[in-house]
FINULUM-723008 format. One record per residue: residue number from 1; x, y, z of N, C-alpha, C in turn. Coordinates in steps of 0.001 Angstrom, whole numbers. Layout:
<sites>
pamar/n_xx/n_yy/n_zz/ca_xx/ca_yy/ca_zz/c_xx/c_yy/c_zz
NUM/X/Y/Z/X/Y/Z/X/Y/Z;
...
</sites>
This chain:
<sites>
pamar/n_xx/n_yy/n_zz/ca_xx/ca_yy/ca_zz/c_xx/c_yy/c_zz
1/-875/122311/147085/-42/123173/146241/-898/123787/145143;
2/-566/125020/144832/-1298/125727/143794/-1151/124990/142453;
3/-2277/124587/141815/-2186/123837/140545/-1409/124587/139472;
4/-1518/125926/139499/-796/126713/138492/709/126593/138687;
5/1169/126642/139948/2593/126498/140230/3089/125104/139880;
6/2255/124095/140163/2631/122722/139828/2762/122556/138319;
7/1854/123180/137590/1888/123077/136127/3120/123767/135554;
8/3533/124869/136180/4692/125589/135695/5974/124778/135824;
9/5999/123804/136706/7187/122987/136910/7322/121888/135855;
10/6238/121586/135165/6283/120537/134159/7132/120971/132975;
11/8025/120091/132542/8852/120360/131376/8970/119111/130519;
12/8831/119277/129238/8962/118170/128287/9976/118586/127240;
13/11258/118307/127442/12321/118791/126548/12199/118223/125133;
14/12448/119024/124157/12487/118589/122762/13445/119473/121988;
15/14110/118875/121031/14978/119634/120124/14326/119787/118761;
16/13039/119431/118690/12338/119484/117405/11464/120730/117322;
17/10156/120578/117461/9280/121710/117234/8574/122212/118472;
18/8444/123517/118591/7662/124165/119645/6940/125358/119024;
19/5937/125857/119722/5227/127008/119189/4688/127875/120316;
20/4498/129128/120004/3866/130091/120894/2703/130712/120135;
21/2083/131705/120731/955/132361/120069/1388/133088/118801;
22/2662/133424/118698/3123/134243/117559/4215/133600/116715;
23/4726/132437/117139/5891/131885/116444/5880/130371/116480;
24/6423/129762/115429/6667/128316/115382/8162/128119/115214;
25/8740/127338/116123/10168/127043/116064/10357/125575/115690;
26/11292/125317/114809/11608/123943/114408/13117/123814/114288;
27/13676/122870/115025/15116/122632/115003/15900/123904/115347;
28/15335/124684/116244/15991/125905/116672/15846/127062/115708;
29/15097/126851/114619/14926/127873/113598/13498/128422/113636;
30/13332/129625/113151/12004/130177/112943/11438/129530/111679;
31/10406/128735/111830/9874/127960/110701/9508/128854/109517;
32/8792/129915/109800/8320/130774/108716/9443/131604/108096;
33/10338/132114/108942/11369/133035/108441/12623/132331/107952;
34/12988/131215/108580/14281/130587/108288/14207/129330/107432;
35/13055/128653/107417/12989/127350/106751/12090/127333/105520;
36/10914/127901/105617/9975/127839/104490/10536/128559/103265;
37/10604/127831/102152/11141/128398/100926/12648/128387/100846;
38/13302/127913/101912/14759/127916/101951/15351/126524/102184;
39/14535/125606/102652/14992/124243/102943/14067/123269/102227;
40/14642/122307/101505/13812/121310/100827/13263/120316/101839;
41/12218/119607/101438/11623/118616/102330/12619/117512/102664;
42/13410/117089/101669/14413/116057/101915/15442/116515/102929;
43/15900/117757/102796/16874/118287/103747/16286/118329/105147;
44/15029/118730/105248/14383/118802/106553/14236/117414/107166;
45/13846/116426/106360/13682/115063/106873/15000/114530/107422;
46/16088/114761/106700/17416/114340/107162/17754/115048/108465;
47/17552/116337/108507/17884/117175/109656/17105/116748/110902;
48/15829/116411/110726/14987/116023/111851/15496/114765/112547;
49/16094/113875/111784/16597/112624/112357/18041/112754/112816;
50/18883/113297/111964/20314/113378/112261/20660/114526/113203;
51/19747/115466/113346/19963/116664/114168/21137/117497/113653;
52/21333/117458/112372/22320/118316/111703/21895/118464/110253;
53/22271/119576/109663/21949/119778/108262/22879/118932/107399;
54/22339/118282/106388/23205/117507/105496/24030/118407/104606;
55/25181/117925/104197/25948/118639/103177/25225/118480/101839;
56/25661/119229/100843/25042/119129/99526/25161/117709/98971;
57/26320/117085/99176/26520/115719/98690/25647/114727/99429;
58/25560/114870/100741/24708/113980/101531/23253/114123/101111;
59/22828/115343/100864/21445/115565/100458/21166/114926/99107;
60/22122/114995/98194/21917/114378/96887/21759/112865/97009;
61/22608/112238/97809/22488/110791/98015/21170/110463/98709;
62/20845/111210/99750/19632/110962/100521/18387/111077/99655;
63/18299/112138/98871/17116/112323/98039/17079/111330/96885;
64/18240/110855/96450/18274/109792/95437/17668/108511/95995;
65/17933/108237/97266/17336/107077/97925/15814/107223/97973;
66/15332/108400/98349/13889/108614/98421/13231/108405/97060;
67/13876/108885/96012/13340/108704/94655/13338/107220/94278;
68/14412/106530/94643/14537/105108/94285/13464/104250/94937;
69/12961/104671/96099/12022/103842/96857/10571/104302/96763;
70/10314/105376/96034/8979/105981/96069/7885/105076/95514;
71/8107/104444/94379/7030/103657/93770/7606/102568/92878;
72/6934/101414/92870/7354/100304/92007/6154/99658/91329;
73/5137/100461/91038/3982/99906/90348/3043/99172/91285;
74/2420/98107/90780/1389/97405/91549/2000/96398/92519;
75/2748/96913/93468/3277/96077/94547/2168/95837/95572;
76/2356/94894/96508/1328/94679/97539/961/95944/98292;
77/1949/96821/98542/1632/98046/99279/690/98941/98477;
78/920/99038/97178/61/99863/96330/-1332/99252/96205;
79/-1399/97933/96034/-2693/97262/95914/-3485/97404/97209;
80/-2809/97266/98342/-3484/97414/99639/-4063/98811/99777;
81/-3307/99816/99361/-3797/101188/99452/-5009/101392/98545;
82/-4940/100884/97330/-6051/101057/96387/-7306/100327/96858;
83/-7153/99098/97349/-8316/98339/97811/-8930/98969/99056;
84/-8102/99502/99922/-8629/100173/101109/-9385/101427/100716;
85/-8864/102149/99736/-9564/103348/99263/-10888/102971/98610;
86/-10923/101829/97899/-12180/101342/97321/-13198/101081/98429;
87/-12747/100465/99503/-13632/100114/100600/-14045/101320/101433;
88/-13120/102278/101582/-13398/103445/102422/-12902/104718/101742;
89/-13593/105169/100695/-13131/106363/99983/-13181/107629/100832;
90/-13873/107539/101972/-13913/108671/102890/-12694/108709/103805;
91/-11781/107737/103662/-10633/107642/104568/-9331/107558/103777;
92/-8904/108693/103249/-7619/108732/102556/-6501/108277/103484;
93/-6557/108698/104739/-5504/108321/105683/-5484/106811/105913;
94/-6655/106180/105866/-6700/104731/106034/-6040/104017/104873;
95/-6272/104510/103662/-5659/103907/102478/-4146/104070/102509;
96/-3687/105270/102878/-2240/105499/103003/-1651/104578/104057;
97/-2314/104493/105200/-1811/103663/106296/-1761/102195/105900;
98/-2780/101733/105163/-2806/100330/104745/-1582/99992/103903;
99/-1243/100891/102998/-60/100655/102179/1219/100679/102991;
100/1338/101618/103911/2547/101733/104719/2707/100554/105667;
101/1604/100014/106150/1675/98870/107064/2242/97633/106381;
102/2205/97617/105051/2754/96481/104313/4255/96545/104113;
103/4901/97565/104655/6355/97667/104523/7038/96743/105510;
104/7505/95603/105027/8114/94624/105922/9320/93947/105309;
105/9562/92731/105713/10798/92040/105346/10905/91721/103855;
106/9806/91747/103129/9857/91463/101695/9764/92719/100829;
107/9050/93714/101303/8923/94968/100577/9225/96126/101510;
108/10100/96991/101095/10495/98201/101821/11383/97937/103031;
109/11032/96961/103846/11816/96690/105046/13226/96216/104766;
110/13470/95745/103551/14806/95268/103188/15839/96373/103341;
111/15423/97618/103139/16345/98747/103297/16942/98750/104696;
112/16092/98652/105698/16587/98618/107074/17308/97319/107385;
113/16752/96194/106938/17364/94895/107221/18790/94839/106681;
114/18975/95363/105474/20297/95350/104867/21242/96278/105616;
115/20773/97479/105945/21606/98416/106682/22059/97851/108018;
116/21148/97194/108725/21492/96611/110019/22454/95437/109861;
117/22241/94632/108827/23124/93492/108574/24542/93959/108270;
118/24667/94963/107432/25987/95484/107083/26658/96122/108296;
119/25886/96900/109063/26442/97568/110242/26906/96553/111280;
120/26116/95494/111483/26492/94469/112455/27734/93715/112007;
121/27839/93450/110711/29012/92752/110177/30269/93589/110372;
122/30172/94873/110071/31327/95763/110238/31702/95911/111710;
123/30717/95973/112571/30986/96132/114000/31677/94903/114574;
124/31280/93734/114077/31854/92487/114591/33241/92200/114037;
125/33594/92877/112944/34887/92629/112310/36021/93208/113156;
126/37006/92407/113426/38137/92831/114256/39291/93332/113381;
127/40021/94283/113899/41239/94711/113210/41064/95846/112235;
128/39961/96587/112336/39771/97717/111439/39173/97321/110105;
129/38905/98308/109275/38274/98053/107985/39262/97441/107000;
130/38778/96595/106105/39648/96034/105068/40267/97125/104208;
131/41435/96837/103655/42135/97805/102809/41982/97506/101319;
132/41826/96246/100982/41793/95845/99575/40471/95162/99236;
133/40199/95063/97933/38994/94366/97497/39015/92912/97963;
134/40182/92308/97944/40288/90911/98374/39889/90760/99839;
135/40289/91728/100660/39928/91673/102070/38434/91922/102269;
136/37877/92827/101485/36428/93045/101554/35693/91777/101116;
137/36214/91103/100086/35583/89867/99616/35619/88785/100691;
138/36716/88674/101411/36813/87689/102485/35777/87975/103572;
139/35650/89256/103923/34681/89642/104936/33265/89340/104462;
140/32987/89643/103203/31660/89401/102649/31348/87911/102594;
141/32309/87118/102160/32107/85679/102066/31780/85093/103432;
142/32497/85522/104442/32240/85038/105794/30862/85474/106278;
143/30474/86698/105943/29165/87198/106362/28037/86405/105714;
144/28182/86108/104428/27153/85345/103717/27034/83933/104284;
145/28164/83260/104442/28132/81872/104912/27603/81783/106346;
146/27962/82740/107176/27463/82759/108553/25949/82971/108581;
147/25478/83891/107757/24042/84182/107696/23261/82976/107200;
148/23763/82326/106177/23060/81160/105624/23134/79963/106568;
149/24250/79816/107284/24359/78730/108262/23328/78887/109370;
150/22926/80126/109626/21908/80393/110641/20493/80247/110075;
151/20420/79845/108805/19120/79649/108173/18430/80937/107768;
152/19202/81994/107566/18635/83297/107225/19076/83731/105832;
153/18231/84527/105195/18587/85101/103907/19528/86290/104120;
154/20295/86599/103104/21159/87765/103150/20362/88939/102587;
155/19998/89914/103414/19180/91024/102924/19899/91846/101863;
156/19162/92183/100822/19743/92963/99737/20201/92130/98557;
157/20185/90811/98709/20592/89920/97616/19359/89365/96913;
158/19330/89479/95583/18252/88910/94793/17105/89872/94559;
159/16385/89632/93465/15219/90452/93136/14269/89603/92299;
160/12949/89660/92573/12005/88810/91832/11888/89148/90353;
161/12189/90380/89978/12071/90797/88580/13417/91054/87909;
162/14298/91755/88591/15572/92159/87986/16640/91086/88203;
163/16487/89998/87506/17385/88853/87690/18813/89161/87255;
164/18959/90029/86282/20289/90335/85752/20862/91638/86311;
165/20211/92182/87317/20729/93404/87929/19663/94461/88102;
166/19566/95004/89283/18610/96075/89569/19190/97379/89026;
167/18479/98083/88157/19046/99293/87539/19344/100408/88536;
168/18733/100371/89702/18980/101417/90694/20344/101274/91368;
169/20818/100050/91485/22007/99789/92295/23257/100498/91775;
170/23640/100308/90511/24867/100993/90053/24727/102509/90034;
171/23520/103003/89806/23318/104453/89765/23540/105065/91145;
172/22975/104456/92184/23135/105006/93526/24582/104889/93998;
173/25230/103787/93678/26651/103650/94028/27469/104728/93319;
174/27139/104977/92060/27850/106012/91306/27651/107396/91897;
175/26436/107703/92336/26163/108997/92951/26959/109142/94250;
176/26991/108078/95040/27756/108110/96294/29240/108332/96010;
177/29756/107685/94975/31163/107870/94606/31433/109309/94193;
178/30538/109872/93389/30713/111248/92919/30731/112242/94073;
179/29998/111938/95126/29901/112849/96263/30889/112518/97383;
180/31787/111560/97143/32758/111182/98160/32144/110486/99357;
181/31029/109772/99122/30292/109117/100207/30179/107612/99993;
182/31146/107083/99269/31191/105634/99033/31916/105015/100218;
183/31162/104736/101277/31739/104320/102541/31781/102820/102747;
184/32055/102386/103977/32253/100963/104264/31017/100096/104056;
185/29837/100642/104285/28629/99832/104094/28420/99524/102619;
186/28637/100499/101764/28530/100248/100324/29658/99338/99846;
187/30848/99518/100388/31972/98650/99995/31668/97186/100331;
188/31136/96975/101536/30794/95614/101938/29647/95071/101102;
189/28673/95904/100808/27527/95473/100004/27975/95037/98610;
190/28864/95798/98009/29390/95423/96694/30140/94095/96762;
191/30908/93907/97825/31657/92661/97983/30708/91479/98155;
192/29604/91689/98837/28603/90628/98975/28072/90229/97607;
193/27879/91204/96745/27448/90893/95388/28487/90070/94634;
194/29753/90433/94807/30822/89687/94112/30947/88262/94634;
195/30676/88053/95917/30877/86754/96553/29638/85873/96580;
196/28515/86382/96080/27280/85605/96175/27370/84259/95456;
197/27981/84267/94282/28066/83011/93523/28960/82001/94232;
198/30077/82453/94753/30983/81546/95456/30345/80985/96712;
199/29580/81810/97405/28987/81384/98668/27711/80573/98481;
200/26930/80903/97452/25606/80309/97302/25466/79405/96086;
201/26485/79391/95233/26412/78547/94052/25746/79209/92869;
202/25257/80400/93032/24662/81162/91924/24783/82643/92221;
203/24988/83417/91173/25171/84847/91349/23817/85525/91457;
204/23649/86298/92505/22403/87025/92716/22660/88529/92608;
205/21698/89263/92053/21889/90706/91925/21721/91418/93261;
206/22367/92551/93394/22181/93409/94557/20964/94284/94281;
207/19945/94184/95128/18716/94909/94822/18735/96352/95308;
208/17810/97134/94779/17769/98558/95063/17455/98882/96507;
209/16580/98099/97129/16261/98351/98537/17501/98166/99401;
210/18299/97156/99071/19513/96905/99833/20550/97999/99662;
211/20768/98438/98437/21767/99482/98213/21334/100786/98865;
212/20034/101016/98943/19548/102208/99644/19898/102123/101129;
213/19754/100940/101714/20123/100773/103117/21597/101007/103350;
214/22425/100510/102431/23873/100705/102551/24238/102171/102427;
215/23612/102859/101477/23910/104278/101267/23476/105116/102463;
216/22302/104833/103003/21824/105584/104163/22714/105347/105378;
217/23177/104099/105549/24076/103803/106670/25395/104550/106512;
218/25865/104682/105282/27104/105435/105045/26933/106929/105301;
219/25701/107400/105323/25438/108798/105668/25429/109015/107182;
220/25577/107924/107925/25602/108028/109379/24231/108010/110019;
221/23197/107661/109253/21850/107592/109807/21676/106285/110573;
222/20926/106281/111672/20787/105084/112512/20181/103913/111738;
223/20862/102774/111685/20329/101628/110942/18939/101191/111401;
224/18650/101381/112691/17350/100941/113212/16203/101866/112801;
225/16517/102965/112120/15473/103883/111655/15336/103891/110136;
226/16105/103065/109455/16129/103144/107989/14794/102783/107353;
227/14024/101911/107991/12719/101576/107422/11828/102818/107383;
228/12031/103708/108340/11252/104936/108348/11479/105769/107106;
229/12721/105803/106619/12998/106564/105400/12369/105887/104183;
230/12358/104559/104181/11700/103843/103093/10201/104131/103092;
231/9603/104184/104268/8183/104494/104366/7898/105940/103981;
232/8810/106830/104349/8674/108228/103956/8624/108347/102437;
233/9521/107638/101760/9549/107664/100301/8286/107043/99715;
234/7886/105896/100262/6730/105193/99705/5428/105950/99934;
235/5369/106796/100964/4164/107593/101189/3847/108438/99963;
236/4880/108998/99338/4669/109789/98121/4116/108913/97005;
237/4684/107716/96869/4210/106805/95840/2775/106364/96075;
238/2428/106105/97326/1067/105666/97643/58/106780/97362;
239/433/108004/97661/-465/109116/97353/-694/109200/95847;
240/367/108964/95086/226/108922/93634/-675/107787/93187;
241/-542/106615/93820/-1391/105467/93480/-2863/105767/93743;
242/-3139/106427/94872/-4520/106747/95214/-5069/107809/94262;
243/-4232/108778/93908/-4659/109796/92950/-5012/109150/91612;
244/-4199/108172/91177/-4493/107485/89920/-5743/106627/90053;
245/-5942/106042/91220/-7138/105234/91456/-8398/106089/91298;
246/-8305/107336/91715/-9446/108245/91542/-9675/108569/90064;
247/-8573/108739/89322/-8685/109086/87898/-9062/107886/87047;
248/-8440/106748/87373/-8606/105554/86543/-8700/104325/87447;
249/-9875/104059/87989/-10026/103007/89001/-9738/101602/88471;
250/-9044/100812/89262/-8834/99394/88961/-9091/98512/90172;
251/-9224/99126/91350/-9331/98339/92584/-10543/97422/92568;
252/-11667/97900/92016/-12852/97053/91988/-12635/95829/91094;
253/-11891/96011/89995/-11585/94868/89128/-10720/93851/89856;
254/-9758/94339/90637/-8914/93424/91415/-9767/92645/92398;
255/-10624/93362/93097/-11500/92714/94084/-12400/91683/93418;
256/-13044/92063/92319/-13974/91149/91661/-13260/89963/91050;
257/-12038/90179/90537/-11290/89063/89953/-11020/87991/90993;
258/-10681/88409/92194/-10445/87437/93270/-11758/86817/93722;
259/-12763/87660/93940/-14045/87168/94453/-14709/86191/93490;
260/-14687/86514/92188/-15371/85658/91210/-14639/84349/90979;
261/-13384/84306/91320/-12612/83080/91115/-12307/82338/92410;
262/-12962/82749/93477/-12799/82034/94740/-13572/80718/94674;
263/-12967/79652/95128/-13627/78343/95140/-13566/77761/96543;
264/-14640/77086/96904/-14678/76459/98219/-13943/75128/98164;
265/-13119/74873/99163/-12399/73608/99286/-12724/73021/100654;
266/-13255/71820/100659/-13553/71141/101919/-12245/70914/102674;
267/-12115/71439/103900/-10864/71275/104635/-10512/69825/104922;
268/-11497/68938/104812/-11237/67509/105058/-10860/66767/103784;
269/-10933/67472/102659/-10614/66841/101377/-9121/66586/101281;
270/-8721/65433/100707/-7280/65169/100554/-6583/66136/99618;
271/-7353/66877/98818/-6748/67838/97907/-6738/69256/98483;
272/-7215/69413/99721/-7251/70744/100338/-5817/71224/100576;
273/-5611/72531/100525/-4259/73081/100770/-3729/72668/102139;
274/-2472/72342/102181/-1818/71971/103438/-1737/73181/104360;
275/-2275/73054/105582/-2260/74163/106523/-844/74544/106942;
276/69/73618/106787/1442/73903/107169/2227/74514/106017;
</sites>
């Protein structure tokens, strides 16, 4: 068979981006004529995943989430990016990637973990959504006790620094309320906060990563992709961290502080750290 004819039969369908010698198409739009200067980056990011343009209210909530997750100072992700840049200043992409790879169950990943936990709880609930706060509290209490009985933490509960409340949480809930987007995931998340003391014996704050997951789930975004939005937000923060590292370096001090204070411990010594 003629190779040219065989090649013409190949098709790789996409609803995202394509290009020709004279045009770039994205989401069915002319990139240069229809999108550039007319669509914000946040709107485009939402559109690329949801395959629909967000409403003004949805965009406000979505971009509030991105702002809330962009940077938190010298977190492990930021330190990893700075140290990688120290080691390989010729590889900006490596430094960015190092920071993003640290997005997991303790940092950044909580956004997705919380969204999935809330979505699974709502899906498993029989008889429709609760009507009253008391009913939401019952659902939340059962969700917490079931999760803890399985030996798992409740994602979105607690914060290492903001013991008395994460300042992002009430603000994002308020924005969602103002835009008419205070949906079932946020309702359940709030109830989990109210029931934490009854279920666990101590009241724990609802953290910002968790409320971001609840808000994104209420926007109808796939819970299994929520970590991607957290990473999208943190990419901006990491670029800022690397830019500051260039202006005012600290990575070498971090490295030397650890290196100069490293001590050898005989693994056979009774005082050696327990491997378990």
